[in-house]
LUMKE-527657 format. One line per 2 residues: number of its first residue (from 1); their letters; for each residue x, y, z of N, C-alpha, C. Coordinates in steps of 0.2 Angstrom, whole numbers. Last residue first. Layout:
BEGIN
NUM	a	X/Y/Z/X/Y/Z/X/Y/Z; ...
END
This chain:
BEGIN
410	xx	761/207/415/755/201/418/757/196/418; 767/218/407/770/216/414/765/208/420
408	xx	769/221/399/758/222/401/761/223/408; 776/216/392/776/228/392/771/228/395
406	xx	776/205/391/779/207/395/780/213/395; 764/202/382/763/201/392/765/205/395
404	xx	770/206/372/764/209/374/760/208/382; 781/196/368/779/205/368/774/206/371
402	xx	780/182/378/776/185/373/778/192/373; 794/170/384/787/175/388/784/181/381
400	xx	803/160/392/798/161/384/794/166/386; 816/161/402/808/159/399/807/161/398
398	xx	825/145/401/824/150/399/819/154/399; 831/134/409/828/139/410/828/144/409
396	xx	833/123/399/838/127/404/837/134/407; 823/117/394/825/111/401/833/115/406
394	xx	811/134/396/813/125/393/819/125/398; 795/139/400/801/138/402/805/133/400
392	xx	783/146/388/788/144/391/792/143/397; 776/156/376/776/157/382/777/149/383
390	xx	777/163/359/776/156/361/782/162/372; 772/174/351/770/172/357/770/167/363
388	xx	784/179/350/780/186/349/772/182/352; 799/185/365/796/181/358/790/185/357
386	xx	811/187/375/807/191/372/804/186/367; 819/174/386/817/177/377/809/179/378
384	xx	828/177/399/822/179/397/820/179/390; 836/168/415/839/171/408/828/170/402
382	xx	848/176/427/841/174/425/837/173/419; 860/170/432/860/174/431/851/171/428
380	xx	875/162/440/866/162/441/865/168/439; 890/166/430/883/162/434/878/161/437
378	xx	893/169/418/891/175/425/889/172/430; 896/161/407/901/165/413/903/168/416
376	xx	886/154/405/892/149/409/896/153/410; 878/162/405/875/162/411/882/156/412
374	xx	882/168/389/883/174/396/883/168/404; 881/156/382/886/156/384/887/162/389
372	xx	863/158/387/870/150/388/876/152/388; 863/165/378/859/169/384/865/162/384
370	xx	867/161/366/870/165/366/868/168/374; 861/154/361/866/151/365/866/156/367
368	xx	847/159/359/850/152/366/855/153/367; 850/165/346/848/168/353/849/166/361
366	xx	856/156/341/860/158/341/857/161/345; 843/151/332/850/143/339/856/149/343
364	xx	827/158/335/835/156/332/840/152/336; 814/151/336/817/156/340/822/154/339
362	xx	797/156/331/805/148/329/812/153/331; 790/166/335/789/162/339/795/151/336
360	xx	798/181/335/795/179/332/792/170/339; 807/191/339/798/194/337/795/187/333
358	xx	817/191/350/816/189/346/807/189/343; 830/198/361/823/198/362/823/197/350
356	xx	835/192/379/837/191/373/829/193/368; 846/195/391/838/195/388/839/197/380
354	xx	847/192/410/851/193/404/844/192/399; 850/200/425/843/195/418/847/198/414
352	xx	860/195/440/859/198/434/854/193/430; 859/203/458/856/200/453/856/202/444
350	xx	866/209/467/868/206/464/865/202/457; 855/226/460/860/224/467/864/217/466
348	xx	854/222/447/850/223/449/852/221/457; 856/225/427/859/220/436/856/227/441
346	xx	853/218/412/855/223/417/854/220/424; 856/215/395/860/213/401/857/220/407
344	xx	851/214/382/850/218/387/853/212/392; 853/204/369/854/210/371/854/215/374
342	xx	869/193/369/865/197/374/863/204/372; 878/185/354/878/194/358/872/191/362
340	xx	896/173/355/887/177/352/886/182/356; 907/177/362/906/171/355/899/175/352
338	xx	901/188/368/904/185/368/907/183/361; 893/205/369/897/201/366/903/196/369
336	xx	877/214/379/884/210/378/886/207/373; 873/230/385/870/225/382/880/219/384
334	xx	861/238/400/869/232/395/868/232/390; 856/248/410/851/241/402/860/243/401
332	xx	846/246/427/851/250/423/856/244/418; 828/252/428/833/245/424/840/248/424
330	xx	815/258/428/823/262/433/828/257/431; 805/258/419/806/253/425/812/253/430
328	xx	810/266/406/805/266/411/802/262/413; 820/253/402/823/262/406/815/263/406
326	xx	813/245/395/816/239/404/821/250/406; 804/251/389/803/247/392/806/248/399
324	xx	817/255/381/813/261/383/809/259/390; 821/241/375/825/242/377/822/252/380
322	xx	808/237/370/812/231/376/813/239/378; 807/243/359/801/247/361/805/241/370
320	xx	819/242/350/817/245/354/814/247/362; 815/226/350/820/230/352/822/235/355
318	xx	803/230/337/803/227/346/808/228/350; 812/237/329/807/242/335/803/237/340
316	xx	821/226/325/822/231/326/819/236/330; 810/221/318/814/214/324/820/224/328
314	xx	806/228/307/803/226/313/805/225/319; 816/231/300/816/236/303/809/235/310
312	xx	817/221/287/819/221/294/818/224/298; 820/234/276/815/227/277/813/226/285
310	xx	822/251/285/823/241/279/819/237/282; 821/269/283/818/262/285/819/255/281
308	xx	828/280/289/828/280/279/825/270/285; 818/293/300/821/289/299/821/288/291
306	xx	806/298/303/813/305/304/816/300/299; 799/288/309/792/294/305/798/299/301
304	xx	802/280/318/799/281/311/796/284/305; 803/288/325/812/285/322/808/284/317
302	xx	792/289/331/796/297/329/803/294/322; 787/278/332/782/283/329/790/288/327
300	xx	799/273/345/796/268/338/793/276/334; 808/288/356/800/283/353/800/280/346
298	xx	820/287/357/816/287/363/810/287/358; 831/274/350/827/282/353/821/279/357
296	xx	847/269/356/840/269/353/835/275/355; 864/263/351/858/269/353/851/266/352
294	xx	877/255/360/872/254/357/866/259/357; 896/254/360/892/257/360/885/254/357
292	xx	912/249/361/907/249/358/898/249/363; 919/252/376/920/248/372/913/249/368
290	xx	931/250/390/927/258/384/929/253/379; 933/249/406/931/247/397/931/251/393
288	xx	935/252/420/936/258/415/937/254/407; 928/243/427/927/246/426/927/253/422
286	xx	922/225/426/928/230/424/924/239/422; 911/217/420/912/220/427/921/226/429
284	xx	903/220/408/910/221/410/911/222/420; 891/226/394/889/226/402/903/218/402
282	xx	895/241/383/892/235/382/895/232/391; 879/253/386/888/251/386/887/241/386
280	xx	865/262/377/870/259/382/875/255/380; 860/278/376/865/275/375/866/269/381
278	xx	841/286/369/849/283/377/851/276/372; 839/298/365/841/294/362/843/290/367
276	xx	832/312/369/829/308/359/834/303/363; 834/321/379/831/312/379/831/312/370
274	xx	843/330/380/837/332/379/832/324/377; 854/322/381/854/325/387/848/328/384
272	xx	858/314/369/856/311/374/856/315/381; 863/326/361/856/321/358/851/317/365
270	xx	874/327/368/866/334/371/862/330/367; 882/318/369/881/319/376/873/323/375
268	xx	884/316/354/882/316/354/876/315/364; 889/329/354/881/329/349/880/322/353
266	xx	903/330/358/901/334/359/892/332/360; 908/317/349/906/318/356/902/319/359
264	xx	910/325/337/902/317/337/903/318/346; 918/330/344/911/336/337/906/329/340
262	xx	927/327/342/925/331/349/917/333/345; 932/319/328/925/313/336/924/317/339
260	xx	922/326/319/927/328/320/926/321/328; 913/319/300/913/324/306/923/323/310
258	xx	911/308/291/915/314/291/916/319/295; 903/302/293/899/308/297/904/312/294
256	xx	910/289/299/904/289/291/903/294/291; 919/294/305/922/293/301/914/289/296
254	xx	912/295/318/915/300/316/918/297/308; 907/282/321/903/288/315/908/294/316
252	xx	920/277/326/916/272/318/911/282/316; 922/283/337/926/284/332/924/281/323
250	xx	911/282/346/912/292/344/917/290/335; 903/265/341/910/269/343/910/277/341
248	xx	892/254/341/895/261/336/900/263/342; 879/241/334/884/245/338/890/251/334
246	xx	860/245/332/868/242/331/875/244/332; 850/250/336/854/246/338/857/242/335
244	xx	845/262/324/846/259/331/849/252/332; 851/269/313/852/263/316/855/262/321
242	xx	844/278/312/844/275/306/847/268/308; 844/287/322/839/284/319/840/278/317
240	xx	859/289/318/856/284/323/854/285/324; 857/300/307/862/293/305/860/285/313
238	xx	852/309/313/849/302/306/853/299/306; 857/313/320/852/312/322/852/306/319
236	xx	870/319/312/872/313/318/865/310/320; 860/328/303/866/323/302/868/317/306
234	xx	859/340/314/851/335/310/856/329/307; 871/345/318/865/338/323/861/337/320
232	xx	874/350/305/880/345/309/875/341/315; 864/359/303/867/352/299/868/347/302
230	xx	866/368/311/859/366/312/862/356/307; 876/367/330/878/367/320/873/363/320
228	xx	873/372/344/873/367/339/874/369/333; 869/380/355/873/385/353/878/379/347
226	xx	860/373/365/867/372/366/870/377/360; 848/377/363/849/377/371/861/376/371
224	xx	844/377/348/844/384/352/850/384/361; 847/363/347/854/368/344/853/375/347
222	xx	839/357/357/848/355/356/853/362/352; 832/364/356/832/358/362/838/359/363
220	xx	825/367/346/825/372/350/826/368/356; 831/359/334/832/365/333/829/369/342
218	xx	826/344/338/833/345/340/834/353/339; 812/346/345/821/342/348/823/346/347
216	xx	806/351/333/808/355/338/811/354/343; 807/338/324/813/345/325/811/351/330
214	xx	800/330/329/806/328/330/810/334/330; 788/338/330/789/338/336/798/335/336
212	xx	788/334/319/786/343/321/791/343/327; 785/323/315/789/326/313/792/334/312
210	xx	776/322/323/779/316/323/786/321/321; 764/326/314/765/328/323/772/327/325
208	xx	763/322/303/767/327/302/767/329/308; 761/306/306/768/307/303/769/314/305
206	xx	746/304/307/754/305/314/762/306/312; 732/309/301/739/307/302/747/308/305
204	xx	725/311/307/722/307/305/729/304/302; 714/312/324/720/314/321/720/309/314
202	xx	704/311/333/705/317/327/709/312/323; 709/304/345/704/298/338/704/301/330
200	xx	725/305/348/716/309/349/716/306/341; 739/302/345/733/298/350/724/297/351
198	xx	747/313/345/745/305/343/741/300/342; 749/314/357/747/320/353/743/315/347
196	xx	759/306/365/753/308/365/750/312/361; 769/294/358/768/303/359/763/302/361
194	xx	774/281/357/767/284/360/764/292/364; 769/272/340/771/274/347/769/278/351
192	xx	769/266/328/768/275/327/766/277/335; 774/249/328/772/259/324/774/262/323
190	xx	770/246/342/777/247/340/780/252/330; 755/249/340/761/254/346/769/255/340
188	xx	751/243/330/751/246/328/756/252/336; 757/229/338/758/231/330/758/241/329
186	xx	749/230/347/755/233/348/759/234/343; 734/231/344/738/236/347/744/237/348
184	xx	734/216/338/734/222/333/735/228/338; 736/209/354/744/207/349/738/214/342
182	xx	725/213/359/732/218/362/736/217/355; 715/209/351/716/214/351/723/218/354
180	xx	714/194/355/716/198/347/719/207/350; 712/196/368/721/195/367/720/198/360
178	xx	699/195/373/704/202/369/711/202/370; 696/188/380/695/185/376/698/193/369
176	xx	704/191/391/708/182/389/702/184/382; 705/204/400/702/199/397/705/195/393
174	xx	718/213/403/715/206/407/712/200/406; 715/222/392/721/219/395/720/213/398
172	xx	706/232/387/704/227/390/711/221/392; 705/245/378/706/239/377/706/236/385
170	xx	704/260/376/700/252/378/699/249/376; 714/264/370/710/263/365/705/258/369
168	xx	722/271/383/719/273/377/713/274/372; 724/261/386/719/260/391/718/265/386
166	xx	733/256/376/728/248/375/723/253/379; 744/267/381/745/264/374/736/261/374
164	xx	749/261/394/745/267/396/741/268/386; 753/249/390/750/248/395/746/256/394
162	xx	767/257/384/760/250/379/755/251/381; 768/271/388/771/264/390/765/262/384
160	xx	768/287/382/765/284/383/768/277/382; 787/295/385/780/295/379/775/286/382
158	xx	791/295/401/793/295/392/784/296/390; 797/306/417/792/305/410/793/302/402
156	xx	805/303/430/803/303/425/798/301/419; 805/315/445/799/310/444/803/310/435
154	xx	816/318/460/814/315/451/808/314/450; 816/330/471/814/321/467/812/323/461
152	xx	825/339/482/821/339/475/822/328/475; 835/342/491/831/346/488/826/345/484
150	xx	851/337/491/843/334/496/838/338/494; 853/349/479/855/344/481/853/339/488
148	xx	854/362/472/844/358/473/847/353/481; 863/366/469/862/368/470/855/368/476
146	xx	872/355/462/875/359/468/868/364/471; 862/347/450/864/343/457/868/348/460
144	xx	853/358/444/849/354/450/856/354/454; 858/360/429/857/365/437/853/363/444
142	xx	865/347/432/871/352/432/866/356/434; 858/336/433/861/337/435/865/343/436
140	xx	844/339/431/845/336/439/852/333/440; 841/346/422/836/345/427/840/346/431
138	xx	851/343/412/854/343/416/849/349/421; 840/331/403/842/329/410/846/334/416
136	xx	824/341/398/832/344/397/835/341/404; 815/348/399/817/344/392/822/343/392
134	xx	806/350/416/809/353/408/812/347/404; 797/356/428/796/352/422/803/354/418
132	xx	794/358/446/796/359/439/797/355/436; 784/364/460/784/355/454/789/359/448
130	xx	781/364/477/785/367/469/784/363/465; 770/367/492/775/360/488/774/364/478
128	xx	768/375/498/767/371/500/769/365/497; 778/390/499/776/388/496/774/380/501
126	xx	788/395/506/782/400/506/778/395/503; 800/394/513/797/385/514/789/393/510
124	xx	813/396/511/807/402/514/803/396/516; 817/385/504/821/385/508/814/388/513
122	xx	809/388/490/812/383/494/814/383/502; 813/400/487/809/402/488/806/392/494
120	xx	826/398/485/825/404/491/817/403/494; 826/389/476/829/386/480/829/389/484
118	xx	822/395/463/819/391/471/821/387/473; 834/403/463/827/408/465/822/400/463
116	xx	843/393/460/842/398/465/841/402/464; 836/388/447/837/383/451/838/387/459
114	xx	837/398/435/829/396/441/833/391/445; 849/401/425/851/399/431/844/401/439
112	xx	839/402/413/845/403/416/845/404/424; 824/395/406/824/403/413/834/401/413
110	xx	823/387/401/820/391/397/825/397/403; 818/375/410/826/375/408/826/378/402
108	xx	805/372/415/810/379/419/815/380/414; 792/369/408/799/370/404/806/377/408
106	xx	783/376/422/784/368/417/786/373/415; 780/376/438/782/380/434/785/375/427
104	xx	770/378/451/771/372/447/774/375/439; 762/375/464/768/381/461/766/376/457
102	xx	752/382/480/756/373/477/760/378/468; 747/395/484/750/384/491/756/381/485
100	xx	741/409/485/745/401/481/748/399/488; 735/418/491/735/412/493/737/408/492
98	xx	738/431/480/741/429/489/743/424/490; 734/434/465/733/429/469/737/428/476
96	xx	740/444/462/735/443/461/730/439/462; 750/444/467/752/452/466/741/449/466
94	xx	757/431/464/755/434/469/751/441/472; 760/436/453/754/430/454/753/432/458
92	xx	775/443/451/766/445/448/759/441/451; 783/434/459/780/440/460/771/442/460
90	xx	782/426/445/780/422/452/780/429/458; 791/437/441/785/430/437/780/431/442
88	xx	801/436/446/795/442/447/788/438/441; 805/427/445/802/427/457/799/434/453
86	xx	810/421/436/807/416/438/803/421/443; 808/430/419/810/427/424/807/425/431
84	xx	801/430/406/806/428/409/812/430/414; 786/427/400/788/426/406/794/424/406
82	xx	782/429/388/780/435/392/782/432/401; 785/419/378/787/425/382/789/429/386
80	xx	782/402/387/779/406/383/783/416/385; 790/390/392/787/396/385/785/403/381
78	xx	787/391/405/790/396/402/792/396/395; 769/393/415/774/389/406/777/394/405
76	xx	763/392/426/768/395/424/770/392/416; 751/388/438/755/386/433/759/391/430
74	xx	744/389/454/748/393/453/752/386/447; 733/387/468/736/383/462/740/387/457
72	xx	724/392/476/729/390/478/734/387/474; 710/395/468/716/401/466/723/399/469
70	xx	708/380/469/709/383/466/712/389/463; 707/374/484/705/381/482/709/382/476
68	xx	706/357/489/711/362/487/709/368/485; 699/345/488/697/349/491/702/356/490
66	xx	702/338/478/704/335/489/703/340/490; 701/342/467/696/337/470/698/335/477
64	xx	712/350/467/705/352/465/700/347/470; 721/339/467/724/344/472/713/347/474
62	xx	717/332/455/718/329/459/717/333/463; 720/344/446/716/341/445/714/339/451
60	xx	736/344/445/731/352/446/725/347/451; 739/333/440/743/333/448/736/339/451
58	xx	736/335/427/732/327/434/733/330/440; 744/346/424/738/348/426/735/340/426
56	xx	756/336/425/755/341/428/748/346/429; 752/330/412/751/327/420/754/332/424
54	xx	754/338/405/747/334/404/749/331/414; 768/341/403/761/346/407/755/345/407
52	xx	773/329/397/776/331/406/769/336/408; 771/322/386/766/322/393/768/326/399
50	xx	780/324/378/779/317/383/777/317/388; 786/336/374/778/335/372/779/324/372
48	xx	804/333/376/800/336/373/791/332/371; 807/321/386/807/322/383/803/326/380
46	xx	812/324/407/808/318/399/808/327/392; 806/328/422/809/328/417/809/325/412
44	xx	798/332/434/799/332/431/799/332/422; 808/338/452/807/341/443/802/333/440
42	xx	798/344/467/795/338/463/800/342/455; 805/347/481/805/350/474/803/344/471
40	xx	798/340/496/805/341/492/802/343/483; 791/337/507/790/346/505/796/346/499
38	xx	782/323/506/787/325/508/787/334/505; 769/317/500/772/319/509/776/323/511
36	xx	773/320/488/766/327/490/767/323/496; 772/308/483/777/312/485/776/315/489
34	xx	760/301/479/762/299/485/769/305/486; 760/307/466/753/309/471/757/311/480
32	xx	767/301/460/770/306/461/765/312/465; 761/288/460/767/289/464/769/294/464
30	xx	750/292/453/747/293/459/755/289/465; 757/295/439/753/302/440/753/298/450
28	xx	760/286/431/767/287/434/761/292/439; 754/283/423/753/278/427/759/281/431
26	xx	739/295/419/749/292/418/749/288/423; 725/292/411/728/295/416/735/292/416
24	xx	719/300/395/722/294/398/728/294/403; 712/314/392/719/310/396/717/304/396
22	xx	702/324/387/702/323/389/707/318/390; 696/340/398/702/338/396/702/331/396
20	xx	687/345/403/684/347/397/689/343/394; 689/347/416/684/342/415/685/340/408
18	xx	693/359/418/698/353/421/696/346/416; 683/369/418/686/367/411/690/364/414
16	xx	681/369/432/673/364/429/679/363/420; 686/378/437/688/376/436/687/368/434
14	xx	686/396/433/681/393/428/686/381/430; 695/404/438/686/406/437/684/400/432
12	xx	708/394/440/702/401/444/698/402/443; 706/390/429/703/385/435/702/392/439
10	xx	718/394/420/713/396/419/705/391/426; 731/397/421/729/397/426/720/397/427
8	xx	735/405/407/735/398/411/735/398/416; 728/416/408/726/412/403/729/405/405
6	xx	734/426/420/726/421/422/725/417/413; 747/426/414/747/422/422/738/419/422
4	xx	743/434/404/747/428/404/748/423/408; 741/444/413/734/442/406/734/435/405
2	xx	749/450/416/745/447/423/741/445/415; 758/454/406/762/450/410/755/442/415
END
């Protein structure tokens, strides 16, 4: 075990090796570092291979640059079969480096009841900071909810945003003379997505990496963790990937796949638990209204690599990309259907925003009518139309904004 611990903590002997890692600084890095003013446990959560480990390395690099001694930082990856228990592994590390003050525990969901042992370290104030990461939403709900209430702060990590994606490609999106480059990389982003492993210039084809990532999520995070049937899990995930943005219910999916309702309900929850899909409900002020949902993939590149593709997919990919960005910005998202439809409705205190997504500058009449119908029914609402390049505000107060500009928040 000591050999594995030393291997993972290479900065103990060669801190300069941290400079060998080529990465784009994640947007979430600054906000995570700012949280270190509090003693709370920081739980970094997100889909497998989204960059959680990379974020931890960036925090470690930051600490060393700020004067923390390398031997005071411990990183343990619980995907390593050598690490079977939290307490025993940390105790062994302390035998090697008793001065450890900062602890990073990666893929912690692999260890049962880890949160109870972490709470002891926290309550005794044995370390200055504790970071944990996991590829399961239960890290902040079932696992953490009861044991670490009031003791933790959550840091969500997704695959690269478009802003991070073009930074990796050295595009200065603030330079008006680089607009064509921005649009070029937007099309690339829609097709390839933002999983960090696919962004290396050395990668010739991204698809095998994404397929492997997808299979890892299904096998390791769903089937192995929850004990689901592999074929049924794969069947449902493929159906959802192929039908992103389409309304569905548990009943309709059960009929389409010839599976039991309860199985669909349970498996839908698990696929969301591991961050593979986002589900959004229909907007209503009535709390108990049960209507159709819509489903979106965590990454468009992942979706394109594993699902059946249609000719009209570009519009769905744009819609999926907008949904991911809304979630990345922490929005509470719904869709709405009256006589017409609204792709996304967000609530923020007493403010509503209705948004339709159409990757064209010849806006279909129904898109505009959907927004106006929603406003008529719900009153004061901000109206947004995501377009390809059209930018204006019309006489009805609808703001038209190009997708690239909206994604970059400029």
